[in-house]
A tleap script that builds the chain and sets N, CA, C and O, in Angstrom:
source leaprc.protein.ff14SB
mol = sequence {
  NMET PHE GLU ASN LYS SER ILE ASP ASP LEU
  ALA GLN LYS LEU THR ASN LEU ILE PRO ASP
  SER ILE LYS ASP THR LYS ALA ASP PHE GLU
  TYR ASN ILE LYS GLN ILE LEU GLN SER ALA
  PHE ALA LYS LEU ASP LEU VAL THR ARG GLU
  GLU PHE ASP ALA GLN VAL LYS VAL LEU GLN
  ARG THR ARG GLU LYS VAL ASP SER LEU HIE
  GLN GLU LEU LEU SER LEU GLU GLN GLN ILE
  SER LEU ASN ASN LYS CASP
}
set mol.1.N position { 3.861 -3.870 -5.100 }
set mol.1.CA position { 4.070 -5.288 -4.970 }
set mol.1.C position { 5.111 -5.546 -3.892 }
set mol.1.O position { 5.965 -4.699 -3.629 }
set mol.2.N position { 5.039 -6.687 -3.285 }
set mol.2.CA position { 5.974 -7.081 -2.240 }
set mol.2.C position { 7.343 -7.309 -2.869 }
set mol.2.O position { 7.434 -7.957 -3.912 }
set mol.3.N position { 8.385 -6.806 -2.275 }
set mol.3.CA position { 9.727 -6.898 -2.836 }
set mol.3.C position { 10.278 -8.321 -2.724 }
set mol.3.O position { 10.049 -9.011 -1.731 }
set mol.4.N position { 11.010 -8.748 -3.761 }
set mol.4.CA position { 11.597 -10.085 -3.764 }
set mol.4.C position { 12.563 -10.284 -2.601 }
set mol.4.O position { 12.659 -11.385 -2.059 }
set mol.5.N position { 13.279 -9.227 -2.213 }
set mol.5.CA position { 14.217 -9.339 -1.090 }
set mol.5.C position { 13.469 -9.709 0.183 }
set mol.5.O position { 13.944 -10.525 0.972 }
set mol.6.N position { 12.312 -9.116 0.379 }
set mol.6.CA position { 11.509 -9.422 1.564 }
set mol.6.C position { 11.025 -10.864 1.530 }
set mol.6.O position { 11.009 -11.545 2.556 }
set mol.7.N position { 10.632 -11.326 0.353 }
set mol.7.CA position { 10.188 -12.714 0.212 }
set mol.7.C position { 11.355 -13.651 0.475 }
set mol.7.O position { 11.206 -14.657 1.168 }
set mol.8.N position { 12.527 -13.318 -0.082 }
set mol.8.CA position { 13.716 -14.143 0.143 }
set mol.8.C position { 14.066 -14.208 1.630 }
set mol.8.O position { 14.386 -15.275 2.153 }
set mol.9.N position { 14.003 -13.071 2.298 }
set mol.9.CA position { 14.313 -13.026 3.731 }
set mol.9.C position { 13.330 -13.877 4.532 }
set mol.9.O position { 13.726 -14.628 5.423 }
set mol.10.N position { 12.049 -13.751 4.205 }
set mol.10.CA position { 11.030 -14.528 4.918 }
set mol.10.C position { 11.208 -16.019 4.650 }
set mol.10.O position { 11.101 -16.830 5.569 }
set mol.11.N position { 11.478 -16.384 3.401 }
set mol.11.CA position { 11.706 -17.793 3.059 }
set mol.11.C position { 12.924 -18.332 3.803 }
set mol.11.O position { 12.913 -19.462 4.289 }
set mol.12.N position { 13.967 -17.518 3.886 }
set mol.12.CA position { 15.178 -17.939 4.597 }
set mol.12.C position { 14.893 -18.158 6.080 }
set mol.12.O position { 15.366 -19.128 6.671 }
set mol.13.N position { 14.129 -17.265 6.671 }
set mol.13.CA position { 13.786 -17.418 8.089 }
set mol.13.C position { 12.981 -18.687 8.323 }
set mol.13.O position { 13.218 -19.406 9.293 }
set mol.14.N position { 12.034 -18.961 7.438 }
set mol.14.CA position { 11.237 -20.184 7.577 }
set mol.14.C position { 12.107 -21.425 7.370 }
set mol.14.O position { 11.945 -22.425 8.068 }
set mol.15.N position { 13.027 -21.356 6.411 }
set mol.15.CA position { 13.921 -22.474 6.136 }
set mol.15.C position { 14.825 -22.750 7.333 }
set mol.15.O position { 15.133 -23.903 7.636 }
set mol.16.N position { 15.244 -21.695 8.005 }
set mol.16.CA position { 16.114 -21.870 9.175 }
set mol.16.C position { 15.408 -22.582 10.323 }
set mol.16.O position { 16.060 -23.078 11.241 }
set mol.17.N position { 14.101 -22.633 10.278 }
set mol.17.CA position { 13.347 -23.330 11.317 }
set mol.17.C position { 13.370 -24.845 11.125 }
set mol.17.O position { 13.027 -25.597 12.037 }
set mol.18.N position { 13.775 -25.287 9.938 }
set mol.18.CA position { 13.822 -26.728 9.659 }
set mol.18.C position { 15.012 -27.328 10.399 }
set mol.18.O position { 16.116 -26.784 10.355 }
set mol.19.N position { 14.790 -28.434 11.068 }
set mol.19.CA position { 15.898 -29.075 11.808 }
set mol.19.C position { 17.020 -29.517 10.873 }
set mol.19.O position { 16.784 -29.870 9.718 }
set mol.20.N position { 18.225 -29.490 11.387 }
set mol.20.CA position { 19.391 -29.878 10.599 }
set mol.20.C position { 19.325 -31.341 10.157 }
set mol.20.O position { 19.959 -31.718 9.172 }
set mol.21.N position { 18.575 -32.152 10.866 }
set mol.21.CA position { 18.494 -33.578 10.535 }
set mol.21.C position { 17.872 -33.822 9.161 }
set mol.21.O position { 18.066 -34.886 8.572 }
set mol.22.N position { 17.127 -32.848 8.651 }
set mol.22.CA position { 16.536 -33.017 7.312 }
set mol.22.C position { 17.032 -31.912 6.370 }
set mol.22.O position { 16.264 -31.341 5.596 }
set mol.23.N position { 18.321 -31.633 6.457 }
set mol.23.CA position { 18.929 -30.573 5.644 }
set mol.23.C position { 18.771 -30.808 4.147 }
set mol.23.O position { 18.722 -29.855 3.370 }
set mol.24.N position { 18.692 -32.051 3.746 }
set mol.24.CA position { 18.588 -32.352 2.322 }
set mol.24.C position { 17.353 -31.702 1.705 }
set mol.24.O position { 17.359 -31.355 0.524 }
set mol.25.N position { 16.324 -31.541 2.476 }
set mol.25.CA position { 15.085 -30.966 1.943 }
set mol.25.C position { 15.032 -29.447 2.109 }
set mol.25.O position { 14.095 -28.806 1.634 }
set mol.26.N position { 16.019 -28.875 2.770 }
set mol.26.CA position { 16.006 -27.429 3.020 }
set mol.26.C position { 15.975 -26.615 1.736 }
set mol.26.O position { 15.197 -25.668 1.624 }
set mol.27.N position { 16.805 -26.970 0.773 }
set mol.27.CA position { 16.864 -26.213 -0.481 }
set mol.27.C position { 15.532 -26.290 -1.221 }
set mol.27.O position { 15.034 -25.283 -1.726 }
set mol.28.N position { 14.960 -27.488 -1.281 }
set mol.28.CA position { 13.657 -27.646 -1.934 }
set mol.28.C position { 12.588 -26.863 -1.191 }
set mol.28.O position { 11.751 -26.199 -1.801 }
set mol.29.N position { 12.626 -26.947 0.118 }
set mol.29.CA position { 11.639 -26.233 0.931 }
set mol.29.C position { 11.752 -24.733 0.691 }
set mol.29.O position { 10.739 -24.056 0.515 }
set mol.30.N position { 12.978 -24.205 0.683 }
set mol.30.CA position { 13.161 -22.767 0.491 }
set mol.30.C position { 12.640 -22.328 -0.877 }
set mol.30.O position { 11.970 -21.301 -0.986 }
set mol.31.N position { 12.941 -23.095 -1.910 }
set mol.31.CA position { 12.441 -22.767 -3.251 }
set mol.31.C position { 10.904 -22.780 -3.264 }
set mol.31.O position { 10.267 -21.851 -3.761 }
set mol.32.N position { 10.337 -23.835 -2.717 }
set mol.32.CA position { 8.871 -23.959 -2.719 }
set mol.32.C position { 8.199 -22.869 -1.892 }
set mol.32.O position { 7.161 -22.341 -2.292 }
set mol.33.N position { 8.770 -22.533 -0.759 }
set mol.33.CA position { 8.149 -21.505 0.086 }
set mol.33.C position { 8.222 -20.144 -0.600 }
set mol.33.O position { 7.303 -19.336 -0.465 }
set mol.34.N position { 9.318 -19.878 -1.345 }
set mol.34.CA position { 9.413 -18.624 -2.101 }
set mol.34.C position { 8.300 -18.546 -3.142 }
set mol.34.O position { 7.661 -17.508 -3.310 }
set mol.35.N position { 8.082 -19.653 -3.832 }
set mol.35.CA position { 7.035 -19.680 -4.852 }
set mol.35.C position { 5.655 -19.468 -4.229 }
set mol.35.O position { 4.829 -18.733 -4.771 }
set mol.36.N position { 5.414 -20.104 -3.112 }
set mol.36.CA position { 4.125 -19.976 -2.415 }
set mol.36.C position { 3.924 -18.544 -1.930 }
set mol.36.O position { 2.846 -17.973 -2.096 }
set mol.37.N position { 4.961 -17.969 -1.331 }
set mol.37.CA position { 4.862 -16.595 -0.828 }
set mol.37.C position { 4.632 -15.601 -1.963 }
set mol.37.O position { 3.789 -14.712 -1.845 }
set mol.38.N position { 5.376 -15.746 -3.064 }
set mol.38.CA position { 5.197 -14.841 -4.199 }
set mol.38.C position { 3.778 -14.928 -4.740 }
set mol.38.O position { 3.163 -13.909 -5.057 }
set mol.39.N position { 3.268 -16.129 -4.842 }
set mol.39.CA position { 1.908 -16.321 -5.343 }
set mol.39.C position { 0.884 -15.710 -4.386 }
set mol.39.O position { -0.049 -15.030 -4.813 }
set mol.40.N position { 1.065 -15.957 -3.111 }
set mol.40.CA position { 0.121 -15.436 -2.115 }
set mol.40.C position { 0.131 -13.916 -2.077 }
set mol.40.O position { -0.925 -13.284 -2.040 }
set mol.41.N position { 1.319 -13.332 -2.087 }
set mol.41.CA position { 1.409 -11.873 -2.034 }
set mol.41.C position { 0.896 -11.231 -3.318 }
set mol.41.O position { 0.325 -10.141 -3.278 }
set mol.42.N position { 1.091 -11.894 -4.451 }
set mol.42.CA position { 0.578 -11.366 -5.718 }
set mol.42.C position { -0.950 -11.303 -5.684 }
set mol.42.O position { -1.548 -10.368 -6.217 }
set mol.43.N position { -1.570 -12.284 -5.066 }
set mol.43.CA position { -3.035 -12.313 -4.968 }
set mol.43.C position { -3.561 -11.230 -4.037 }
set mol.43.O position { -4.700 -10.787 -4.178 }
set mol.44.N position { -2.739 -10.803 -3.089 }
set mol.44.CA position { -3.174 -9.784 -2.134 }
set mol.44.C position { -3.165 -8.387 -2.730 }
set mol.44.O position { -3.735 -7.466 -2.145 }
set mol.45.N position { -2.533 -8.214 -3.877 }
set mol.45.CA position { -2.484 -6.919 -4.548 }
set mol.45.C position { -1.908 -5.843 -3.621 }
set mol.45.O position { -2.512 -4.788 -3.429 }
set mol.46.N position { -0.752 -6.121 -3.059 }
set mol.46.CA position { -0.085 -5.214 -2.129 }
set mol.46.C position { 0.631 -4.097 -2.879 }
set mol.46.O position { 0.960 -4.242 -4.056 }
set mol.47.N position { 0.866 -2.992 -2.197 }
set mol.47.CA position { 1.638 -1.893 -2.762 }
set mol.47.C position { 2.840 -1.635 -1.868 }
set mol.47.O position { 2.856 -2.006 -0.694 }
set mol.48.N position { 3.849 -0.990 -2.452 }
set mol.48.CA position { 5.030 -0.658 -1.664 }
set mol.48.C position { 4.729 0.542 -0.767 }
set mol.48.O position { 3.738 1.243 -0.968 }
set mol.49.N position { 5.573 0.766 0.203 }
set mol.49.CA position { 5.441 1.918 1.092 }
set mol.49.C position { 5.526 3.209 0.285 }
set mol.49.O position { 4.799 4.165 0.555 }
set mol.50.N position { 6.419 3.234 -0.711 }
set mol.50.CA position { 6.587 4.431 -1.536 }
set mol.50.C position { 5.293 4.742 -2.297 }
set mol.50.O position { 4.879 5.899 -2.375 }
set mol.51.N position { 4.657 3.704 -2.859 }
set mol.51.CA position { 3.396 3.908 -3.576 }
set mol.51.C position { 2.303 4.396 -2.630 }
set mol.51.O position { 1.515 5.278 -2.971 }
set mol.52.N position { 2.270 3.813 -1.446 }
set mol.52.CA position { 1.279 4.214 -0.446 }
set mol.52.C position { 1.486 5.672 -0.046 }
set mol.52.O position { 0.530 6.447 -0.002 }
set mol.53.N position { 2.730 6.045 0.245 }
set mol.53.CA position { 3.029 7.420 0.650 }
set mol.53.C position { 2.690 8.414 -0.458 }
set mol.53.O position { 2.201 9.510 -0.186 }
set mol.54.N position { 2.948 8.029 -1.699 }
set mol.54.CA position { 2.623 8.912 -2.833 }
set mol.54.C position { 1.109 9.127 -2.906 }
set mol.54.O position { 0.655 10.245 -3.150 }
set mol.55.N position { 0.340 8.084 -2.702 }
set mol.55.CA position { -1.119 8.217 -2.750 }
set mol.55.C position { -1.649 9.047 -1.581 }
set mol.55.O position { -2.628 9.779 -1.730 }
set mol.56.N position { -1.007 8.935 -0.425 }
set mol.56.CA position { -1.401 9.757 0.722 }
set mol.56.C position { -1.213 11.231 0.383 }
set mol.56.O position { -2.070 12.056 0.700 }
set mol.57.N position { -0.095 11.567 -0.261 }
set mol.57.CA position { 0.160 12.962 -0.644 }
set mol.57.C position { -0.871 13.451 -1.659 }
set mol.57.O position { -1.359 14.577 -1.562 }
set mol.58.N position { -1.197 12.606 -2.623 }
set mol.58.CA position { -2.215 12.974 -3.621 }
set mol.58.C position { -3.550 13.228 -2.931 }
set mol.58.O position { -4.238 14.199 -3.244 }
set mol.59.N position { -3.915 12.365 -2.002 }
set mol.59.CA position { -5.186 12.530 -1.287 }
set mol.59.C position { -5.183 13.791 -0.420 }
set mol.59.O position { -6.206 14.466 -0.307 }
set mol.60.N position { -4.051 14.108 0.187 }
set mol.60.CA position { -3.958 15.327 0.989 }
set mol.60.C position { -4.158 16.561 0.117 }
set mol.60.O position { -4.894 17.476 0.487 }
set mol.61.N position { -3.497 16.584 -1.051 }
set mol.61.CA position { -3.662 17.728 -1.966 }
set mol.61.C position { -5.107 17.823 -2.458 }
set mol.61.O position { -5.660 18.916 -2.573 }
set mol.62.N position { -5.701 16.689 -2.742 }
set mol.62.CA position { -7.099 16.670 -3.200 }
set mol.62.C position { -8.020 17.190 -2.105 }
set mol.62.O position { -8.937 17.965 -2.378 }
set mol.63.N position { -7.783 16.774 -0.886 }
set mol.63.CA position { -8.601 17.223 0.249 }
set mol.63.C position { -8.476 18.739 0.409 }
set mol.63.O position { -9.477 19.422 0.627 }
set mol.64.N position { -7.263 19.262 0.303 }
set mol.64.CA position { -7.048 20.710 0.412 }
set mol.64.C position { -7.798 21.447 -0.694 }
set mol.64.O position { -8.400 22.492 -0.446 }
set mol.65.N position { -7.765 20.911 -1.905 }
set mol.65.CA position { -8.462 21.535 -3.031 }
set mol.65.C position { -9.977 21.507 -2.810 }
set mol.65.O position { -10.661 22.499 -3.064 }
set mol.66.N position { -10.497 20.378 -2.340 }
set mol.66.CA position { -11.938 20.264 -2.064 }
set mol.66.C position { -12.341 21.268 -0.984 }
set mol.66.O position { -13.366 21.937 -1.112 }
set mol.67.N position { -11.546 21.377 0.068 }
set mol.67.CA position { -11.847 22.333 1.129 }
set mol.67.C position { -11.830 23.769 0.606 }
set mol.67.O position { -12.681 24.583 0.964 }
set mol.68.N position { -10.853 24.062 -0.240 }
set mol.68.CA position { -10.754 25.402 -0.827 }
set mol.68.C position { -11.971 25.696 -1.701 }
set mol.68.O position { -12.553 26.777 -1.618 }
set mol.69.N position { -12.346 24.747 -2.526 }
set mol.69.CA position { -13.521 24.933 -3.391 }
set mol.69.C position { -14.808 25.042 -2.572 }
set mol.69.O position { -15.724 25.776 -2.944 }
set mol.70.N position { -14.875 24.326 -1.482 }
set mol.70.CA position { -16.044 24.417 -0.606 }
set mol.70.C position { -16.169 25.816 -0.010 }
set mol.70.O position { -17.258 26.387 0.034 }
set mol.71.N position { -15.053 26.356 0.443 }
set mol.71.CA position { -15.065 27.710 0.991 }
set mol.71.C position { -15.458 28.727 -0.073 }
set mol.71.O position { -16.207 29.665 0.198 }
set mol.72.N position { -14.952 28.536 -1.271 }
set mol.72.CA position { -15.293 29.431 -2.370 }
set mol.72.C position { -16.787 29.347 -2.692 }
set mol.72.O position { -17.426 30.367 -2.954 }
set mol.73.N position { -17.333 28.148 -2.672 }
set mol.73.CA position { -18.762 27.953 -2.922 }
set mol.73.C position { -19.598 28.643 -1.848 }
set mol.73.O position { -20.588 29.303 -2.164 }
set mol.74.N position { -19.212 28.499 -0.596 }
set mol.74.CA position { -19.937 29.160 0.489 }
set mol.74.C position { -19.910 30.677 0.315 }
set mol.74.O position { -20.916 31.353 0.529 }
set mol.75.N position { -18.753 31.203 -0.074 }
set mol.75.CA position { -18.627 32.640 -0.294 }
set mol.75.C position { -19.537 33.102 -1.426 }
set mol.75.O position { -20.207 34.128 -1.308 }
set mol.76.N position { -19.563 32.355 -2.510 }
set mol.76.CA position { -20.434 32.705 -3.637 }
set mol.76.C position { -21.914 32.616 -3.251 }
set mol.76.O position { -22.720 33.450 -3.664 }
set mol.77.N position { -22.256 31.620 -2.471 }
set mol.77.CA position { -23.646 31.488 -2.018 }
set mol.77.C position { -24.040 32.684 -1.151 }
set mol.77.O position { -25.162 33.182 -1.242 }
set mol.78.N position { -23.115 33.138 -0.313 }
set mol.78.CA position { -23.387 34.310 0.515 }
set mol.78.C position { -23.603 35.547 -0.354 }
set mol.78.O position { -24.521 36.332 -0.117 }
set mol.79.N position { -22.756 35.710 -1.352 }
set mol.79.CA position { -22.891 36.853 -2.253 }
set mol.79.C position { -24.232 36.821 -2.976 }
set mol.79.O position { -24.886 37.856 -3.109 }
set mol.80.N position { -24.646 35.664 -3.439 }
set mol.80.CA position { -25.932 35.537 -4.142 }
set mol.80.C position { -27.074 35.845 -3.181 }
set mol.80.O position { -28.047 36.507 -3.542 }
set mol.81.N position { -26.941 35.362 -1.973 }
set mol.81.CA position { -27.981 35.593 -0.973 }
set mol.81.C position { -28.107 37.073 -0.655 }
set mol.81.O position { -29.219 37.588 -0.532 }
set mol.82.N position { -26.978 37.765 -0.522 }
set mol.82.CA position { -27.000 39.196 -0.256 }
set mol.82.C position { -27.564 39.967 -1.439 }
set mol.82.O position { -28.300 40.933 -1.240 }
set mol.83.N position { -27.246 39.573 -2.649 }
set mol.83.CA position { -27.750 40.242 -3.851 }
set mol.83.C position { -29.252 40.032 -4.006 }
set mol.83.O position { -29.952 40.909 -4.511 }
set mol.84.N position { -29.741 38.898 -3.584 }
set mol.84.CA position { -31.181 38.635 -3.701 }
set mol.84.C position { -31.989 39.431 -2.676 }
set mol.84.O position { -33.170 39.701 -2.895 }
set mol.85.N position { -31.372 39.804 -1.575 }
set mol.85.CA position { -32.068 40.589 -0.543 }
set mol.85.C position { -32.241 42.037 -0.973 }
set mol.85.O position { -33.150 42.736 -0.526 }
set mol.86.N position { -31.347 42.465 -1.847 }
set mol.86.CA position { -31.410 43.881 -2.274 }
set mol.86.C position { -32.486 44.123 -3.237 }
set mol.86.O position { -32.667 45.254 -3.688 }
savepdb mol mol.pdb
quit
């Protein structure tokens, strides 16, 4: 999920774009934009970098295991083929 600090930072940056002449609405705008951003990011089903990196490692290990099993299968097929020729 998107971190609240990141949402707060983004909301603050957007709030800073509001002209000083309408400062009274800045606090309301910042609160509302935080709510909108949290809702939007929640719908996107985002993951953190740490979660993404962990899944990359899992996929790498899985790929290595699949490759190893594939090589083992090829070796066994060769053995069966040689035994059938005899």
